C-alpha positions in Angstrom: 93.1 74.3 223.6 91.4 73.8 220.3 92.2 71.2 218.0 93.0 73.6 215.2 95.3 75.4 217.6 96.9 72.3 218.6 97.5 71.2 215.1 99.2 74.5 214.3 101.5 74.3 217.4 102.7 70.8 216.4 103.3 71.8 212.8 105.5 74.7 214.0 107.4 72.8 216.4 108.4 70.0 214.0 109.0 72.0 211.1 111.3 74.4 213.2 114.0 71.7 213.1 113.4 69.8 209.9 116.6 67.9 210.0 116.0 66.6 213.4 112.7 65.8 212.8 113.4 64.0 209.6 116.1 61.7 211.3 113.9 60.9 213.9 111.1 59.6 211.6 113.7 57.7 209.7 113.6 54.7 212.2 109.9 54.5 211.9 110.0 54.7 208.2 112.6 51.9 208.0 110.7 49.9 210.5 107.4 50.1 208.7 108.9 49.8 205.1 110.6 46.5 206.4 107.6 45.1 208.0 105.5 45.6 205.1 107.8 44.4 202.6 108.6 41.3 204.7 104.9 40.4 205.1 104.0 41.0 201.4 106.9 38.7 200.4 105.9 36.0 202.8 102.0 36.1 201.9 102.7 36.2 198.4 105.0 33.3 198.4 102.4 31.6 200.6 99.6 32.5 198.0 101.7 31.2 195.2 102.6 27.7 196.9 98.7 27.3 197.6 97.8 28.0 193.9 100.6 25.6 192.9 99.4 22.7 195.2 95.8 23.3 194.3 96.5 23.3 190.5 97.6 19.6 191.0 94.1 18.8 191.9 91.9 18.8 195.1 90.8 15.2 195.0 94.4 13.6 194.9 96.2 11.4 197.4 100.0 11.1 197.4 101.6 8.0 198.7 105.4 8.1 199.5 107.7 5.8 201.0 108.9 5.9 204.8 106.5 6.1 207.9 105.3 9.8 208.6 106.8 11.0 211.9 104.5 12.0 214.7 103.7 15.6 214.7 105.3 16.4 211.3 102.5 15.8 208.9 103.6 14.9 205.5 107.4 14.3 206.5 108.6 11.2 206.2 111.6 9.3 207.8 112.6 7.3 204.6 111.7 9.6 201.8 114.2 9.6 199.2 116.1 6.6 200.6 113.3 3.9 201.3 112.4 1.7 198.4 109.1 0.3 199.9 106.8 1.3 197.0 106.8 -1.1 194.0 104.9 -1.2 190.4 102.6 -4.1 191.9 101.3 -1.5 194.6 99.7 0.5 191.7 97.5 -2.5 190.9 96.4 -3.2 194.4 95.5 0.5 194.8 93.4 0.6 191.4 91.2 -1.8 193.2 90.3 0.6 196.3 86.8 1.9 196.2 86.7 5.5 195.3 89.8 5.4 193.1 89.4 6.7 189.8 93.1 6.5 188.4 96.6 5.7 189.7 99.9 7.0 188.5 103.1 5.2 189.8 106.2 7.6 189.5 109.9 7.6 189.7 111.7 11.1 189.7 115.3 12.0 189.3 117.2 15.3 188.1 119.3 14.9 185.2 121.2 17.3 182.9 119.3 17.7 179.7 120.8 18.5 176.2 119.1 19.6 173.2 120.1 19.3 169.5 120.6 23.0 169.2 123.2 22.8 172.0 121.2 24.3 174.9 121.1 22.5 178.3 119.3 22.7 181.6 119.1 20.6 184.9 115.4 19.5 185.3 113.3 16.9 187.0 112.6 13.8 185.0 109.5 11.9 186.1 108.6 8.5 185.0 104.9 8.1 184.9 102.1 6.2 183.2 99.4 7.7 180.9 97.1 8.1 184.0 99.4 10.8 185.0 97.2 13.6 183.2 94.0 12.5 185.0 95.8 12.0 188.6 97.8 15.4 188.3 95.1 17.3 186.6 97.6 18.1 183.7 97.1 18.7 180.0 99.1 18.8 177.0 99.1 22.2 175.1 100.9 21.0 171.9 101.6 17.6 170.7 100.4 14.5 172.4 100.8 12.2 175.5 102.6 8.7 175.3 100.1 5.7 175.5 100.1 2.3 177.0 102.0 0.9 174.1 104.8 3.2 174.6 104.8 2.3 178.3 104.9 -1.5 177.7 107.5 -1.0 174.9 110.0 1.4 176.8 109.5 3.9 174.4 112.0 7.0 174.2 109.5 9.7 174.1 109.1 12.7 176.4 106.6 15.2 177.3 108.2 18.4 178.5 107.0 21.4 180.5 106.9 24.8 179.0 109.7 26.1 181.1 112.0 23.2 179.9 110.9 23.9 176.4 111.9 27.5 176.4 115.1 26.7 178.1 116.1 24.0 175.6 114.7 25.3 172.5 114.0 29.0 172.8 111.2 30.2 170.5 111.5 27.1 168.4 108.6 24.5 168.3 110.2 21.4 170.1 107.6 18.8 168.9 109.6 16.2 166.9 113.1 17.4 168.0 115.5 15.3 170.2 116.8 15.6 173.8 119.6 13.9 175.5 118.9 12.4 178.9 121.4 10.7 180.8 123.3 9.6 177.4 120.1 8.4 175.8 118.2 10.2 173.1 114.5 11.2 173.5 111.9 12.3 170.9 109.8 15.2 172.3 106.2 14.5 171.3 104.4 17.0 173.6 104.6 20.2 175.7 102.7 20.5 178.8 100.1 23.3 179.5 101.7 25.7 182.0 100.5 25.7 185.5 102.8 28.0 187.3 104.6 27.0 190.6 107.1 28.1 193.0 109.1 26.8 195.7 110.9 23.6 195.8 109.1 22.0 192.7 107.3 23.6 189.4 105.3 21.2 187.3 106.5 23.5 184.4 110.1 22.6 184.9 109.7 18.8 184.5 110.1 16.3 181.8 107.8 13.0 181.5 108.9 9.8 180.2 107.3 6.3 180.3 107.8 4.8 183.7 109.2 1.7 182.3 111.7 3.8 180.4 112.7 5.6 183.3 113.2 2.5 185.6 114.9 0.4 183.2 117.1 2.8 180.9 117.5 6.0 183.0 117.2 5.4 186.8 118.1 1.5 186.7 115.5 0.9 189.7 112.5 -1.3 190.1 111.0 0.7 192.9 108.7 4.0 192.8 109.5 7.0 194.4 105.7 8.1 194.9 102.2 7.0 193.8 99.6 9.5 193.0 95.8 8.6 193.4 92.9 10.5 192.1 89.8 10.0 193.9 86.4 10.3 192.2 84.7 12.5 194.5 86.1 14.7 197.3 83.5 13.3 199.8 85.3 10.0 199.5 88.8 11.2 200.3 88.8 10.0 204.0 87.2 6.6 203.5 89.5 6.0 200.4 92.6 7.0 202.2 91.9 4.6 205.0 91.1 1.6 202.6 94.1 2.4 200.8 96.2 2.5 203.8 94.6 -0.9 204.7 95.4 -2.8 201.6 98.6 -1.4 201.0 99.8 -2.3 204.6 98.5 -5.9 203.8 100.2 -5.9 200.7 103.5 -5.0 202.4 102.8 -7.2 205.3 103.0 -4.6 207.8 101.0 -3.1 210.7 98.5 -0.4 209.2 99.1 1.6 212.3 102.9 1.8 211.7 103.4 1.3 207.8 106.4 1.6 206.0 104.5 4.4 203.8 102.6 7.5 204.1 99.6 8.6 202.4 98.6 12.4 202.3 96.0 14.5 200.7 96.5 18.0 199.3 94.8 19.5 202.2 97.5 17.9 204.4 100.2 19.2 202.2 98.6 22.5 201.8 98.2 22.9 205.6 101.7 21.9 206.4 103.1 24.4 204.0 100.9 27.0 204.9 101.7 26.7 208.7 105.4 26.9 207.8 105.0 30.0 205.6 102.9 31.6 208.1 105.5 31.1 210.9 108.2 32.2 208.7 106.3 35.4 207.6 105.7 36.1 211.4 109.5 35.6 212.2 110.5 38.0 209.5 108.1 40.5 210.4 109.3 40.1 214.1 112.8 40.6 213.0 111.8 43.9 210.9 109.6 45.1 213.8 112.8 45.5 215.9 113.8 48.7 213.8 110.4 50.1 214.9 111.4 49.8 218.8 114.6 51.5 217.9 112.6 54.1 216.1 110.4 54.6 219.1 113.5 55.1 221.3 114.7 57.7 218.9 111.3 59.5 219.3 111.5 59.4 222.9 115.1 60.7 223.1 114.1 63.7 220.7 111.0 64.5 222.7 113.2 64.6 225.9 115.7 66.7 224.3 112.8 69.0 223.2 111.2 69.2 226.6 114.8 70.5 227.9 115.3 73.0 225.2 111.6 74.3 225.5 111.4 74.5 229.5 111.4 78.2 229.7 108.5 78.1 227.0 106.5 75.7 229.1 106.9 77.8 232.2 105.8 80.8 230.2 102.8 79.1 228.9 101.8 77.6 232.3 102.2 81.2 233.8 99.6 82.7 231.4 97.1 80.0 232.2 97.9 76.8 230.2 96.8 73.9 232.0 98.7 70.9 232.7 96.7 68.6 230.3 97.3 71.3 227.5 101.0 70.7 227.8 100.7 67.2 228.0 98.4 67.1 224.7 100.9 69.3 222.8 104.0 67.0 223.2 102.1 63.7 222.9 100.7 65.2 219.8 104.2 65.9 218.3 105.2 62.6 218.9 102.2 61.0 217.5 102.4 63.3 214.4 106.2 62.0 213.7 105.0 58.6 213.8 102.1 58.8 211.7 104.2 60.9 209.1 107.0 58.2 209.2 104.2 55.3 209.2 102.7 56.8 205.7 106.2 57.2 204.2 107.0 53.8 205.4 104.0 52.3 203.9 104.8 54.0 200.5 108.4 52.8 200.6 107.4 49.3 201.7 104.8 49.0 198.9 107.4 50.1 196.5 109.9 47.5 197.6 107.2 44.7 197.2 106.6 45.9 193.8 110.3 46.1 193.0 111.0 42.6 194.2 107.9 41.3 191.8 109.4 43.2 189.0 113.1 42.6 189.3 113.4 39.2 191.3 110.5 37.5 190.1 109.3 36.7 193.5 105.6 37.0 194.0 104.4 39.5 196.7 101.0 40.5 198.1 100.4 43.6 200.1 97.2 43.2 202.0 94.9 45.7 203.6 95.5 44.1 207.0 99.1 44.7 207.1 98.7 48.5 205.8 96.2 48.9 208.7 98.6 47.0 211.4 101.3 49.4 210.2 99.3 52.4 210.9 98.2 51.0 214.3 101.7 50.2 215.2 102.8 53.7 214.3 100.1 55.2 216.7 101.0 52.8 219.5 104.6 53.7 219.2 103.8 57.5 219.1 101.6 57.3 222.3 103.8 54.8 224.1 107.0 56.5 223.6 105.6 60.0 223.5 103.8 59.7 226.8 107.0 60.1 229.4 108.2 63.1 227.6 104.8 64.8 227.5 104.1 63.8 231.1 107.4 65.1 232.1 106.9 68.3 230.4 103.3 68.7 232.0 104.8 68.2 235.4 107.3 70.9 235.4 107.0 73.7 238.0 106.1 77.3 236.1 108.4 79.1 238.4 111.3 76.8 238.1 110.8 76.5 234.5 110.9 80.4 233.8 114.3 80.5 235.9 115.8 77.4 233.7 118.9 78.7 231.8 
């Protein structure tokens, strides 16, 4: 049988019962669309988180309280509860070889209100002037506070662009007052937007002098983290080891099991990427269950078709059709169903991804690999679930088939 004849036979067979063919393809359409949408959301979120972390600086080390657990990367046993980091640790770390700048930090969430009546819940971080260097940040409007305001516990604030919009809308926030934990602060600057997603966005923060944060807002004398900027990426490993040694000596603890952990941006990026990749694969696997259901639907339809067309198969064999001709015909019908369903599913999945980005604000990223995978899965399902009905049709005895009622 020529390919052209085979194609025409398949088209005629599928179009003779359009409703049944459409319902059979629906399972494949839903499955492929779900896989494309889930993978695109997962990959887009992963790329967004990676960009957010990399924007903080590739040569940054982050010191957090609590010992890192074995096999959990940057996860700390005491994070949020431990108070092992003190202000004096910043001076110790400044003396480490390769360190360009150090910023001690204390962060806490507060409800913030503005003079025009707007309010928001945001992360307030007490920092030092070195924060801009360490965190690779810059001020778009206004200025950053200096050492004199740090020493004098100045009630000044530099706000992120998201906070500026939430509190002041389109108005210029420079020089205006905001209230944090019953204390008034003067806005002296607005940070340049960096973007961000997940659990933390640098655009949705308020920066105040560290001394002001500790003495006035939080009433605490410890640090929640210390950020270190290394002068050269090549010195990252050596600086990290030396910083661990000197800080362990300062705390009088064993360097092999300290009461703090030091992680690089690469560590955090690797851990988050691994988590997101696992989550994406999990979501895609759940969505892929519908593909199996769709494949079973195709097999069910093809078995029904073989039963309905038994006399036709017997007649074809009686006039000279070979066994492989019958096999190819029914297998081609199954593959055609899955390919059409796959194409429609990819279109729907792509549309869902665009809709999620447009209306939900969640970054999505449709990759060519996921599209090719969808087509590959469609073809595999067509062959896998169409093989048995095709083989059963080809194996029919022509005499018995002609007598079938």
